[in-house]
Each structure stands twice: as structure tokens, then as C-alpha cells.
C-alpha positions in Angstrom: 0.0 0.0 0.0 1.3 3.4 -1.0 2.5 5.6 1.9 0.3 8.6 2.6 2.0 11.9 2.0 1.6 13.9 5.2 2.1 17.1 3.3 -1.0 16.3 1.2 -3.0 15.6 4.4 -1.9 18.8 6.1 -2.6 20.9 3.0 -6.1 19.5 2.6 -6.7 20.2 6.3 -5.2 23.7 6.2 -7.5 24.8 3.3 -10.6 24.3 5.5 -9.6 27.0 8.0 -6.9 29.1 6.2 -7.6 30.8 2.8 -5.7 28.8 0.2 -4.2 26.8 3.1 -1.3 29.2 3.6 -0.6 32.4 5.5 1.5 34.0 2.7 0.5 33.3 -0.9 3.7 32.2 -2.5 3.9 29.3 0.0 0.9 27.7 -1.8 3.1 26.5 -4.8 0.5 28.0 -7.3 3.2 28.9 -9.9 5.1 25.6 -9.7 2.1 23.3 -8.9 2.1 20.4 -6.5 1.7 20.3 -2.7 3.5 22.7 -0.4 6.0 21.2 2.0 4.9 21.6 5.6 8.0 22.1 7.8 8.3 20.2 11.0 11.8 21.4 12.1 14.9 23.0 10.8 18.6 23.1 11.7 21.6 24.8 10.1 21.1 24.7 6.3 18.3 22.1 6.4 14.7 21.7 7.1 12.5 18.6 7.4 8.9 18.2 6.0 5.9 16.4 7.4 7.2 13.1 6.0 10.5 13.7 7.8 12.3 14.2 4.4 15.3 16.5 4.7 15.8 19.4 2.3 18.7 21.8 1.8 17.0 25.2 2.4 17.7 27.9 -0.2 15.1 30.4 1.0 16.1 30.6 4.7 12.8 32.0 5.7 13.1 34.4 2.7 16.4 35.8 4.1 16.4 36.2 7.9 18.2 32.9 8.8 21.6 34.1 7.7 23.4 32.4 10.6 21.5 29.1 9.9 18.4 27.7 11.4 18.3 27.3 15.2 21.7 28.7 15.7 22.7 27.7 19.2 23.8 31.2 20.2 20.6 32.8 19.0 18.5 30.1 20.6 20.2 30.7 23.9 19.6 34.5 23.6 15.9 34.0 22.8 15.4 31.5 25.7 17.1 33.9 28.1 14.9 36.8 27.0 11.7 34.6 27.1 12.3 33.7 30.7 11.6 37.4 31.7 8.3 37.6 29.7 7.5 37.8 26.0 6.2 41.4 25.9 6.0 44.5 28.2 4.4 47.3 26.2 7.0 49.5 27.8 10.6 50.5 26.8 13.6 48.3 27.4 17.4 48.7 27.4 17.6 46.1 24.7 15.8 48.3 22.2 18.4 51.0 22.8 21.2 48.6 22.3 19.7 47.3 19.0 19.0 50.9 17.8 22.6 51.8 18.6 23.9 48.8 16.8 21.9 49.6 13.6 23.0 53.3 13.6 26.6 52.2 14.0 26.4 49.8 11.1 24.5 52.1 8.8 25.8 55.7 9.1 22.8 57.1 7.1 20.5 56.0 9.9 20.8 58.6 12.7 17.6 57.5 14.5 15.5 54.4 14.1 11.9 53.3 15.0 11.2 49.6 15.5 8.2 47.9 14.2 7.1 44.2 13.6 7.2 43.7 9.9 8.7 44.9 6.6 5.3 46.1 5.4 4.9 48.1 8.6 8.3 49.7 8.1 7.7 50.8 4.5 4.2 51.9 5.2 5.4 54.1 8.1 8.4 55.4 6.1 6.0 56.6 3.3 3.7 58.2 5.8 6.6 60.0 7.4 7.9 61.1 4.0 4.5 62.5 3.2 4.3 64.2 6.5 7.8 65.7 6.3 7.4 67.0 2.7 3.7 67.9 2.8 3.3 66.1 -0.6 1.3 63.1 -1.7 3.0 61.5 -4.7 5.3 58.6 -4.4 7.4 56.9 -7.0 8.1 53.1 -7.0 9.5 50.8 -9.6 8.0 47.9 -11.6 8.4 44.6 -10.0 9.7 45.9 -6.7 7.7 44.7 -3.7 7.6 46.9 -0.6 5.0 45.0 1.5 1.3 45.0 1.2 0.3 48.5 2.2 -2.3 49.8 -0.3 -0.1 52.6 -1.8 2.6 50.0 -2.7 0.4 47.4 -4.3 0.7 49.0 -7.8 2.7 46.8 -10.3 4.3 45.1 -7.4 6.7 42.2 -7.3 7.0 39.1 -5.1 4.0 36.8 -5.0 2.0 39.4 -6.9 4.0 38.6 -10.0 2.7 35.1 -9.6 -0.9 35.9 -8.9 -1.8 39.2 -10.6 -2.3 40.5 -14.0 -0.8 44.0 -13.6 -1.6 46.4 -16.3 -0.2 49.9 -16.6 -0.4 51.5 -13.2 -3.2 49.2 -12.1 -3.3 47.7 -8.6 -1.8 44.2 -8.3 -4.4 43.4 -5.7 -8.1 43.8 -5.2 -9.3 46.1 -2.5 -6.9 49.0 -3.3 -8.9 52.2 -3.8 -8.4 54.1 -7.1 -7.9 57.2 -5.1 -4.7 55.8 -3.7 -3.4 54.6 -7.0 -3.3 58.1 -8.4 -0.8 59.0 -5.7 1.6 56.2 -6.8 3.7 56.6 -9.9 5.3 53.4 -11.2 8.4 53.6 -13.4 10.6 50.9 -15.0 13.6 49.8 -12.9 16.9 51.0 -14.3 15.2 53.6 -16.7 17.0 56.9 -16.1 15.0 58.8 -18.8 11.7 57.8 -17.2 12.5 59.2 -13.8 14.1 62.3 -15.2 10.9 63.0 -17.2 8.7 62.6 -14.2 10.7 64.8 -11.9 10.9 67.5 -14.6 7.1 67.5 -14.9 6.0 66.8 -11.2 9.1 67.2 -9.1 7.5 69.6 -6.6 4.7 67.1 -6.0 6.8 64.0 -5.2 7.1 63.2 -1.5 9.3 60.1 -1.9 11.0 57.6 -4.2 11.1 54.1 -2.7 13.4 51.5 -4.2 14.8 48.1 -3.5 18.5 48.9 -4.0 18.9 45.4 -5.2 15.6 44.0 -6.3 14.8 40.6 -4.8 11.1 40.3 -5.6 11.3 39.9 -9.3 14.2 37.6 -8.8 17.5 39.3 -8.2 18.0 42.5 -10.3 20.8 44.9 -9.7 20.6 48.6 -10.5 23.1 50.5 -12.6 25.3 53.1 -10.8 24.0 55.7 -13.2 20.4 54.9 -12.3 21.1 55.2 -8.5 23.0 58.4 -9.0 20.2 59.9 -11.0 17.7 59.0 -8.3 19.8 60.5 -5.5 20.5 63.7 -7.5 16.8 64.2 -8.5 15.4 63.6 -5.0 17.9 66.0 -3.5 17.3 68.7 -6.1 13.5 68.6 -5.7 13.3 68.0 -1.9 11.9 64.5 -2.2 12.8 61.8 0.3 14.8 58.8 -1.0 13.7 55.6 0.8 15.9 52.6 0.6 13.9 49.5 1.2 16.6 47.2 2.6 14.2 44.8 4.3 15.7 42.1 2.2 19.2 43.4 1.5 20.0 45.0 4.9 22.7 42.9 6.6 22.1 40.3 3.9 24.3 41.5 1.0 26.8 43.3 3.3 27.2 44.3 6.9 26.2 47.9 6.0 23.5 46.8 3.6 23.3 47.5 -0.2 23.9 51.3 0.5 27.4 50.5 1.8 28.3 48.6 -1.4 26.8 51.4 -3.6 28.2 54.3 -1.7 24.7 55.8 -1.3 23.2 57.8 1.5 19.4 57.5 1.5 17.2 59.8 3.6 15.3 56.9 5.1 16.1 53.1 5.3 13.6 50.3 5.9 15.0 47.1 7.6 13.6 43.7 8.5 14.4 40.0 8.1 18.0 39.6 9.2 17.8 42.3 11.9 15.3 40.1 13.7 17.1 36.8 13.3 13.9 35.1 12.2 11.6 36.8 14.7 8.9 39.3 13.6 11.0 42.4 13.8 11.6 45.3 11.4 12.6 49.0 11.6 12.8 52.3 9.6 15.2 55.1 10.3 17.3 57.8 8.8 18.0 61.5 9.1 17.2 62.9 12.6 15.5 65.9 10.9 13.0 63.6 9.3 12.6 61.1 12.1 11.8 64.0 14.5 8.5 64.4 12.7 7.3 61.1 14.3 5.1 61.1 17.3 5.6 61.8 20.2 7.9 64.6 18.8 5.9 65.4 15.7 2.6 65.1 14.0 3.2 61.8 12.1 1.6 59.0 14.1 3.0 55.5 14.3 2.7 53.0 17.0 2.7 49.2 17.7 1.9 47.1 20.8 4.7 44.6 20.0 7.2 47.1 18.6 10.6 46.5 20.1 9.5 43.1 21.4 12.1 41.9 23.9 12.4 38.4 22.6 12.7 39.6 19.0 15.3 42.2 20.1 17.4 39.5 21.8 17.3 37.4 18.6 18.3 40.5 16.5 21.1 41.6 18.7 22.7 38.2 18.8 22.3 37.8 15.0 23.9 41.2 14.4 26.7 40.3 16.7 27.5 37.1 14.9 27.4 38.6 11.4 29.7 41.4 12.6 32.5 38.9 13.4 35.6 39.0 11.2 35.4 37.1 8.0 31.7 36.4 8.1 30.7 38.1 4.9 33.8 37.0 3.1 32.9 33.4 3.8 29.2 33.9 3.0 29.9 35.6 -0.3 32.5 33.0 -1.3 30.1 30.1 -0.7 27.2 31.9 -2.6 29.5 32.6 -5.5 30.8 29.0 -5.5 27.1 27.8 -5.6 26.2 30.1 -8.5 29.3 29.2 -10.5 28.5 25.5 -10.0 24.9 25.9 -11.2 26.0 27.8 -14.2 28.6 25.2 -15.2 26.0 22.4 -14.7 23.5 24.2 -17.0 26.1 24.9 -19.6 27.1 21.3 -19.6 23.5 20.3 -20.2 23.0 22.9 -22.9 20.3 24.8 -20.9 20.0 28.6 -21.3 20.8 29.9 -17.8 22.3 33.0 -16.1 23.2 33.6 -12.5 24.0 36.6 -10.3 24.7 37.0 -6.6 25.6 39.7 -3.9 26.7 38.5 -0.5 24.3 35.8 0.7 21.6 36.6 -1.9 21.4 35.1 -5.3 19.3 34.9 -8.5 19.2 32.4 -11.4 17.3 32.8 -14.6 16.3 30.5 -17.4 17.5 32.9 -20.0 20.9 33.7 -21.7 21.5 37.0 -20.0 21.1 38.5 -16.5 17.9 40.6 -16.6 18.0 44.3 -15.7 14.3 45.0 -15.6 10.9 43.6 -14.7 10.1 43.2 -18.4 13.2 41.2 -19.0 12.5 38.9 -16.0 9.0 38.1 -17.3 10.5 36.9 -20.6 12.5 34.1 -18.9 11.5 30.5 -19.4 9.1 29.9 -16.5 8.1 26.4 -17.7 11.7 25.3 -17.5 11.9 26.8 -14.0 8.8 24.8 -12.9 10.3 21.5 -14.1 13.7 22.4 -12.5 12.0 23.3 -9.2 10.4 19.9 -8.9 13.4 18.0 -10.0 15.5 19.8 -7.3 12.7 19.1 -4.8 12.9 15.4 -5.6 16.7 15.7 -5.0 16.1 17.2 -1.6 16.8 20.9 -2.5 14.2 23.5 -1.6 14.2 26.5 -4.0 11.8 29.5 -3.9 8.5 28.2 -5.4 8.4 31.0 -7.9 10.6 32.1 -10.8 10.3 35.7 -9.5 12.0 35.4 -6.2 15.6 35.7 -5.2 17.3 32.9 -3.2 19.3 33.0 0.0 22.2 31.1 1.6 23.5 31.1 5.2 26.9 30.7 6.9 25.8 27.1 7.5 25.9 26.4 3.7 29.4 24.9 3.8 31.3 23.1 1.0 29.5 19.8 1.6 26.1 21.5 1.3 27.1 23.6 -1.8 28.5 20.5 -3.5 25.3 18.5 -2.8 23.2 21.3 -4.4 25.4 21.4 -7.5 25.2 17.6 -7.8 21.4 17.8 -7.5 21.4 20.5 -10.2 23.5 18.5 -12.6 21.0 15.6 -12.4 18.1 18.1 -12.7 19.4 19.9 -15.7 19.9 16.7 -17.6 16.2 16.0 -17.3 15.1 19.3 -18.8 
């Protein structure tokens, strides 16, 4: 008698009480098909599903688990914090320590406000930018995902690329008022002429430009230096706020985030994922002049019962301590580069059109001959080939992002043995395409 797949059992059960059976849409495997894997435990670079099958994890909770799952030092810090209570609703010294650590690692951040999710960080940063400038318009870029606040669900990336049919400046989600859409201008990523034209026409109306400094929600897309320089110059000239959404890239691509690699000084920065070490923790911060507009000092209101949660703070502090140790990023970058090189060689050997890119512990691969530089280019990659490859790799015990439009992530626990195992699985999978 065939063994019952416990993932199937759990998925069927989940759909009765949870819409689509998942609490975040991409987890449902809609783009790739099949049954989602329900995780029972994770350790280091691995997780185990409901059948107790082990997988090498290449999403690492979509970025946060940079020091590996259940890192003993982080676990100890979390346990110690939990013994004193899970939440106070009052300030703690740990919040100050975490704020000081972030400000020291990112010089553009003079003050920081903690929140509980990346969406909350970007939403609050936008409100602050609007309050600071007295303007309504914001600029975002095609395929960039900044969380699910209404203003930002216009031609958005991440799961929305999988589920939505986004026409020109139309919302990628139902329930977004048309009135809000008119305050969001969507421009092509890496298109200097487009942003110059908009600023020339409406520069005095633009409150903020928000950008993923390395896009990770339409797969990994890097910006050109000229593109970033133009954005910084235009926002400064017209008094608009430049918001770097480093929820994904912050402490992931480098200790000082993408801005440290690019030599950029944004006005506001949004952080999440790594800074919480896997706990629900995020933040936004930047120039003191702008941050002083926040309540209780200014008129821009923002609050959260669980903001600065002591257990999440403990997890974040320990994670930031570990990644600050000498050689951490050199090792992480080397392993990620080694992995991408191995995948590319395996694809070339099998004659499969394939391109790769990586920065720090973040990577992208594409079933196309060239590394894409825009949303439009990404959507032209061979999604059908990706679907097949995804399932072949899954069978081989390697868990990739279940969407062709998502970046992947490694951790310091992805040592040579793990990297070689992934490459070996890829060699076998490419041959089947």
C-alpha cells in the first residue's frame, strides 16, 4: 500500500480554515504546482517536512536565517529573554542597544523606530515622508515589492507577479482604492530617462522615491550606478525623500547593507528579516531631521503594541553580533559565488540557457541567456523550464523558492559539503530538462 503523503494531508486540512491553506500566498506552490512542504523542524542549512524528508533550504525564511536555522547562540539568547516575559508594552534597554547597533552599522541611519514587519516599516516610512514634505505623490518601480500597504500594491513584485495581471499603473491586488493609485507613480527599474521626465514634470509634488536597492522580488535584479546616481540627484534637487527598502538586502548583501556597497546615503532606510534573526522584527530610520516628525515629537503618528518586542530584540542583537565577526561576509559571499558558479557550469554542460547573479548571501538564477536588468526582461525568462527544474530539485532534496520571480538565500551554514550537494542535484536536474 502506498504511503500517505503527510504534506497532502496537512494541505487539505489547512485549506478548510486558512484561505488557500497558507498564511502567505507564494507558499501555496501555485506557480510551480504540486503540494507545499509543511516544515516540522529546521537546523543549520536544512529543514524537514511532514514526511520527515530532509531538504537543503535555499530560501532561509526568505532571508532572515543568515546564521543558519536554530543557531545555538541565537536560541540561547531567545530563551534567556523569554524567561523574563514575551512582551512588556514599555521600553527596554535592549531596544536602545539594537538601535545603537543599527545606527553604528548604517551611518545614514541617525535615528530608528522599531516595528514588527517589513510592510509596517515601508508603510510608516512613506507616511513619514509625506508628513515631512507635505506632498502626496510617491514613485516606486515595476516589480519591486515593498510589502502590502495599499499605496505600494501597484505593479508590485514578489507573490503578486505570480498571482496578478498587472496592467499599466493598475493595482496588483483587489481592494486597493483608485484614489490611492493616483498618488503612486510606477516607473521601469533602471530607466533613467523615465525618472528624469517625471521629476521634470512633477518634481514639486513628489514626496518620496522608494526603491529596492537590489531588487529581490522579481528575482535578483541589480541597479546601474547611473540609475542610482540619477535618483539621488533628483530627489535631493526637488526636496523628495529617498527611501531605501533594505528589508531584504539589509545585513544580507553586506554588513552595511546595499547602500554601503553602492556608496549611497538614502534619507530613510527600511529594515527587517536579518535584523530580527527570524523573529517578527523590522525598523525604519534615517535623518534625525526627518525622524523627529514622528510622534511623540511630531505630528506623524506611528505605534505598535509589539514594537521592540524583547524576545525579537534579543534574537536580532545576537544575530547582528554574529554577522559582525571578522570574515563572516567574506565566507558567506565565497560560498554563494561558488554555488552560482557550479549551477551555471551544470546548466552549460547540459546545454540549458541559464544565467546567474549574486551579492553577499543573496542570489538569482534565470532560465535565459542574459542576466535581466528589468521587470520586463524577467517576465520573458522560461518559467516552464523553472517549474520543471524546481520539482526535479525538490525530488533531489533541495528546496528553492517556489516562484521564478523570487531571489534565493544562503547562510553561513551552507558549507562546501552542502554547496556540492546542491550542485550535484542541479547536474542531475538539468539533464532531465
